[in-house]
C-alpha positions as CSV (number, residue, x, y, z in Angstrom):
1,M,67.9,95.6,91.5
2,K,69.8,93.5,89.4
3,V,68.8,89.9,88.7
4,N,71.3,87.2,89.4
5,L,71.1,84.3,87.0
6,E,71.9,81.5,89.2
7,N,69.4,82.7,91.8
8,S,66.9,82.7,89.1
9,K,67.8,79.3,88.1
10,L,67.2,78.2,91.7
11,V,63.7,80.0,91.8
12,V,62.5,78.5,88.7
13,R,63.6,74.8,89.8
14,F,61.8,75.2,93.1
15,T,58.7,76.5,91.3
16,L,58.9,73.6,88.7
17,N,59.5,71.3,91.7
18,F,56.6,72.5,93.7
19,I,54.1,72.4,90.4
20,L,55.4,68.7,90.0
21,H,54.9,67.4,93.5
22,Q,51.4,69.3,93.7
23,I,50.3,67.2,90.5
24,L,51.6,64.1,92.2
25,L,49.6,65.2,95.5
26,F,46.7,65.7,93.4
27,L,46.9,62.6,91.6
28,S,47.3,60.6,94.8
29,V,44.5,61.9,96.5
30,S,42.2,61.6,93.5
31,L,42.7,57.9,92.5
32,P,40.8,56.4,95.3
33,A,37.5,58.6,94.4
34,I,38.4,58.0,90.7
35,F,38.4,54.4,91.2
36,Y,35.1,54.2,93.2
37,I,33.1,56.7,90.8
38,V,34.3,55.4,87.5
39,V,35.0,51.6,88.2
40,L,32.3,50.8,91.0
41,K,29.8,53.2,90.1
42,E,29.2,53.7,93.8
43,T,29.2,57.2,95.3
44,T,26.2,56.9,98.1
45,I,27.7,54.2,100.4
46,P,28.4,55.9,103.6
47,A,31.3,53.4,104.6
48,V,33.0,53.7,101.2
49,I,32.8,57.6,101.3
50,N,34.3,57.5,105.0
51,L,37.1,54.9,104.2
52,T,37.9,57.0,100.9
53,T,38.1,60.2,103.0
54,G,40.1,58.5,105.8
55,F,42.7,57.3,103.1
56,I,43.0,60.5,101.5
57,L,43.7,62.3,104.9
58,I,46.2,59.6,105.7
59,A,47.9,60.0,102.2
60,Y,47.8,63.9,102.4
61,I,49.5,63.8,105.8
62,L,52.0,61.2,104.9
63,Y,52.6,63.4,101.6
64,C,53.3,66.5,103.6
65,L,55.8,64.7,106.0
66,F,57.6,63.2,103.1
67,Y,57.8,66.5,101.1
68,G,58.8,68.7,104.2
69,F,61.6,66.0,104.7
70,Y,62.5,66.4,101.1
71,V,62.8,70.0,101.2
72,A,64.3,70.4,104.8
73,R,66.8,67.6,104.7
74,P,69.2,69.7,102.6
75,M,68.7,72.6,104.7
76,F,69.8,70.8,107.7
77,D,73.1,70.1,105.9
78,I,73.6,73.8,104.6
79,I,73.0,75.2,108.1
80,S,75.6,72.4,109.5
81,K,78.0,73.8,106.8
82,I,77.4,77.4,107.6
83,Q,77.8,76.7,111.4
84,K,81.3,75.1,110.6
85,L,82.3,78.0,108.6
86,A,81.1,80.3,111.7
87,S,83.3,78.2,114.1
88,G,86.5,78.6,111.7
89,S,86.2,74.8,110.4
90,Y,86.6,74.7,106.5
91,F,85.4,72.1,104.2
92,K,86.4,71.0,100.6
93,S,84.4,70.2,97.5
94,D,82.6,66.8,97.7
95,K,80.3,66.6,94.7
96,K,79.7,62.8,95.4
97,R,78.5,63.5,99.0
98,R,76.8,66.7,98.2
99,F,74.0,65.0,96.1
100,N,73.8,61.8,98.2
101,F,69.9,62.6,98.4
102,A,67.9,63.7,95.7
103,S,66.6,66.8,97.0
104,G,70.2,67.9,97.4
105,R,70.2,69.0,93.6
106,L,67.7,71.6,94.3
107,Y,70.2,73.6,96.3
108,R,73.2,72.8,94.0
109,E,74.0,76.7,93.6
110,V,74.1,77.2,97.3
111,Y,76.4,74.4,97.8
112,T,78.6,75.4,95.1
113,N,78.6,79.0,96.8
114,L,79.6,77.5,100.4
115,E,82.3,75.7,99.1
116,S,83.4,78.7,97.3
117,L,83.2,80.7,100.5
118,S,84.9,78.2,102.4
119,V,88.0,78.3,100.2
120,T,88.0,82.0,100.2
121,L,88.1,81.7,104.1
122,Q,90.6,79.3,104.3
123,E,93.0,81.2,101.8
124,N,92.1,84.6,103.8
125,E,92.9,83.0,107.0
126,S,96.1,81.5,105.9
127,K,97.1,84.8,104.6
128,R,96.1,86.7,107.6
129,K,98.3,84.3,109.5
130,E,101.1,84.6,107.5
131,F,101.1,88.4,107.5
132,E,100.6,88.7,111.3
133,Q,104.0,86.5,111.6
134,L,105.6,89.0,109.0
135,R,104.1,91.7,111.3
136,Q,105.6,90.3,114.6
137,E,108.9,89.8,112.8
138,W,108.9,93.2,111.2
139,A,108.3,94.4,114.8
140,A,110.9,92.8,116.4
141,G,113.4,93.9,113.6
142,V,112.4,97.5,113.4
143,T,112.8,97.8,117.2
144,H,116.2,97.0,116.9
145,D,116.5,99.2,113.9
146,L,115.3,102.1,115.8
147,K,117.2,101.5,118.7
148,T,120.6,101.4,117.2
149,P,120.6,104.9,115.7
150,L,119.3,106.1,119.3
151,S,122.0,104.3,121.1
152,Y,124.6,106.1,118.9
153,I,123.0,109.4,119.4
154,S,122.6,109.1,123.1
155,G,126.1,107.4,123.3
156,Y,128.1,110.7,121.5
157,T,125.9,113.0,123.1
158,N,126.9,111.8,126.7
159,M,130.6,111.6,125.5
160,L,130.4,115.3,124.4
161,L,128.6,116.3,127.6
162,S,131.0,114.5,129.8
163,S,133.2,116.7,131.9
164,E,135.6,114.0,132.5
165,Y,137.2,114.2,129.0
166,K,138.5,116.9,126.9
167,W,137.7,116.4,123.4
168,S,139.6,117.9,120.4
169,E,137.5,120.3,118.2
170,E,138.0,117.6,115.2
171,E,136.7,114.7,117.8
172,E,133.8,116.8,118.2
173,R,133.0,117.6,114.8
174,E,133.3,113.8,114.1
175,F,130.8,113.1,116.9
176,L,128.5,115.7,115.9
177,Q,128.5,114.2,112.2
178,L,127.8,110.6,113.3
179,I,124.8,112.0,115.4
180,K,123.6,114.0,112.1
181,E,123.9,110.6,110.1
182,K,122.1,108.8,112.7
183,S,119.3,111.2,113.3
184,A,118.8,111.5,109.4
185,H,118.6,107.4,109.5
186,L,116.0,107.4,112.3
187,E,114.1,110.4,110.5
188,E,113.9,108.1,107.1
189,L,112.6,105.2,109.8
190,I,109.9,107.3,111.1
191,N,108.8,108.7,107.6
192,D,108.7,104.8,106.3
193,L,106.4,104.2,109.4
194,G,104.3,107.4,108.6
195,I,103.8,106.2,104.9
196,A,102.7,102.6,106.3
197,F,100.0,104.1,108.2
198,R,98.7,106.1,105.5
199,M,98.6,102.8,103.4
200,D,96.6,100.9,106.2
201,Q,94.2,103.8,106.6
202,S,93.8,103.8,102.6
203,I,94.5,107.4,102.3
204,G,96.7,106.9,99.4
205,M,99.9,108.3,98.0
206,K,99.3,112.0,97.1
207,Y,102.0,113.8,95.0
208,V,103.0,116.9,93.3
209,S,103.4,116.9,89.5
210,Q,106.3,118.4,88.2
211,K,108.6,118.1,84.9
212,I,111.3,115.9,85.6
213,E,114.4,114.8,83.3
214,L,114.5,111.1,84.2
215,V,118.3,110.4,82.8
216,E,119.6,113.4,85.1
217,L,117.4,112.1,88.2
218,L,118.9,108.4,87.9
219,R,122.7,109.9,87.4
220,R,122.1,111.8,90.8
221,V,120.8,108.9,92.6
222,I,123.2,106.6,91.4
223,A,126.1,109.2,92.3
224,E,124.5,109.3,96.0
225,V,124.5,105.5,96.4
226,V,128.1,105.3,95.2
227,N,129.0,107.6,97.9
228,M,127.2,105.6,100.7
229,P,128.9,103.6,103.2
230,S,126.9,100.7,102.3
231,N,128.4,100.8,99.0
232,K,130.7,97.6,98.5
233,G,132.6,98.4,95.5
234,N,130.0,97.7,93.1
235,S,130.1,99.0,89.6
236,F,127.3,101.1,88.1
237,E,126.1,101.7,84.5
238,I,123.5,103.8,83.1
239,L,122.2,103.3,79.6
240,G,120.1,105.9,78.0
241,E,120.4,109.3,76.2
242,G,118.6,112.4,77.6
243,P,116.7,114.2,77.9
244,I,113.7,112.1,78.8
245,Y,111.1,114.0,80.7
246,F,108.2,112.8,82.8
247,N,105.7,114.5,84.7
248,G,105.7,113.4,88.3
249,D,106.7,114.0,91.9
250,L,110.4,114.6,92.2
251,H,110.9,113.7,95.8
252,L,108.8,110.5,95.6
253,L,110.3,109.1,92.5
254,K,113.7,109.8,93.9
255,R,112.8,107.7,97.1
256,A,111.5,105.0,94.8
257,F,114.5,104.7,92.7
258,T,117.1,105.2,95.5
259,N,115.4,102.3,97.5
260,L,115.4,100.1,94.4
261,I,119.2,100.6,93.8
262,V,120.1,100.6,97.5
263,N,118.3,97.2,97.6
264,A,120.6,96.1,94.6
265,V,123.7,97.0,96.6
266,V,122.7,96.0,100.2
267,H,121.2,92.4,99.3
268,N,124.3,91.4,96.7
269,P,128.0,90.4,97.2
270,P,130.6,92.9,96.8
271,G,131.5,93.7,93.1
272,T,128.2,93.2,91.9
273,K,127.5,95.2,88.5
274,I,124.3,97.3,88.5
275,T,122.9,98.5,85.3
276,V,120.1,101.3,85.1
277,S,118.8,101.4,81.6
278,I,116.2,104.2,80.4
279,R,114.0,103.4,77.2
280,K,111.2,105.5,75.5
281,K,108.9,103.1,74.1
282,P,105.3,103.5,73.7
283,Q,105.7,104.0,77.3
284,L,108.6,105.0,79.5
285,E,110.7,101.9,81.1
286,V,113.4,102.1,83.5
287,E,115.1,98.6,84.2
288,I,117.3,98.2,87.1
289,K,119.4,95.1,86.6
290,D,122.0,93.2,88.6
291,N,124.1,90.0,88.2
292,G,123.9,89.5,92.1
293,K,122.6,86.3,94.1
294,G,119.1,86.9,92.9
295,M,115.8,85.5,94.7
296,D,113.9,82.5,95.0
297,E,110.1,82.5,94.1
298,D,109.1,82.8,97.8
299,T,110.8,86.1,98.0
300,I,109.6,87.8,94.6
301,K,106.1,86.7,95.7
302,H,106.5,88.7,98.9
303,L,108.9,91.3,97.7
304,F,106.2,94.0,97.6
305,D,104.3,92.9,100.8
306,R,104.8,95.3,103.8
307,Y,106.7,94.2,106.6
308,Y,108.8,91.9,104.5
309,R,112.1,91.9,105.1
310,G,113.5,89.2,102.8
311,T,116.2,88.2,105.4
312,S,116.4,87.3,109.2
313,T,115.6,90.2,111.5
314,E,118.8,89.5,113.0
315,A,120.7,90.7,109.7
316,P,121.9,94.2,109.9
317,T,119.6,95.2,107.0
318,G,118.8,98.6,108.4
319,G,115.6,98.8,107.0
320,T,111.9,98.8,108.0
321,G,110.5,95.8,105.7
322,L,108.3,98.8,103.9
323,G,110.8,100.1,101.3
324,M,109.9,97.7,98.4
325,A,106.1,98.1,99.3
326,I,106.6,102.3,99.4
327,V,108.1,101.6,96.1
328,K,105.1,100.0,94.4
329,Q,102.9,102.5,96.0
330,I,104.9,105.5,94.5
331,I,104.8,103.8,91.2
332,T,101.2,103.0,91.6
333,A,100.4,106.7,92.2
334,H,102.1,107.6,89.2
335,Q,99.8,105.0,86.9
336,G,102.8,103.1,86.5
337,T,103.6,99.4,86.8
338,I,106.5,97.2,88.3
339,E,107.8,93.8,87.5
340,V,110.4,91.4,88.8
341,A,112.5,88.6,87.1
342,S,114.9,86.9,89.2
343,K,116.6,83.7,89.5
344,V,118.9,82.6,92.2
345,E,122.7,83.1,91.4
346,K,121.3,84.6,88.0
347,G,120.7,88.0,89.1
348,T,117.4,90.3,89.2
349,S,115.7,92.6,86.8
350,I,113.1,95.0,87.9
351,L,111.2,96.8,85.2
352,I,109.3,100.0,85.9
353,K,106.9,101.2,83.1
354,L,105.4,104.6,83.3
355,P,103.0,106.4,81.0
356,I,104.2,109.3,78.9
């Protein structure tokens, strides 16, 4: 069993205190006897002996009461603080009030730890409420996002099955294409939810390692994003000469880079320039930089939190609020790190570092 230094100090302090008080107790009960024996030289007078004995007993009882109060008084205060914590009431550090009685100093480590616990519980409660609010907002938004593709699928299916209209082959193909796109979008949302549940259960992200050429992978991702309907005339540039190889999961890394580049498109105005740089330093670095509207400090703080959507749930983001959390999970699973630098109206830079 490990010995805690602070607890050891507490034990030593109590031991020394007890010894000191026992010495004081011994002196207090011995003074009358010493006085009569040494000064008066009288030890055989019954009345004197009885009086001395009575005085010693009274002094001992009073001392016991005092010492009991001396030790128990801070414990009463400590128990009161614990009861406050148990009921959800928190308190701040107050060193002046903490030692308004001398024996309170015996328990200073206990007071320090209680105050630290109060601060931690208060912060956790605040984070829990914030997280719960984000989760509720996310639930409202993702419900809307799930209903939208379903309404398309249901509507176009009913139109195709309707006997009241005769659709041309071209129209039927167009309807089926829309149904296919909405089904794929619905599948992506469900996959996000599946990953989120695995993250909640601390299962972790498993991946199949294979040799990947990063420059070619990012070129493909950018080509797919350019052809997406969400692209608003943005310009793309990729900096980095291949081949640059990395061992990782092709599917997961493609998902992470796609999420990052799509976010740079969706959350910025039309015509934003997006630059992807790949560098091979002591470690691999992939930087995705744009000159868009940027983010404030609060958004950066919560960017990788699950269920954080970054915009109002009424905005047609088409996402679950899990995309960036999934990105971080994928990069972390590959022993990498991800850093964000952004200023409002100055653009955003996201730097991913991967080990060679």
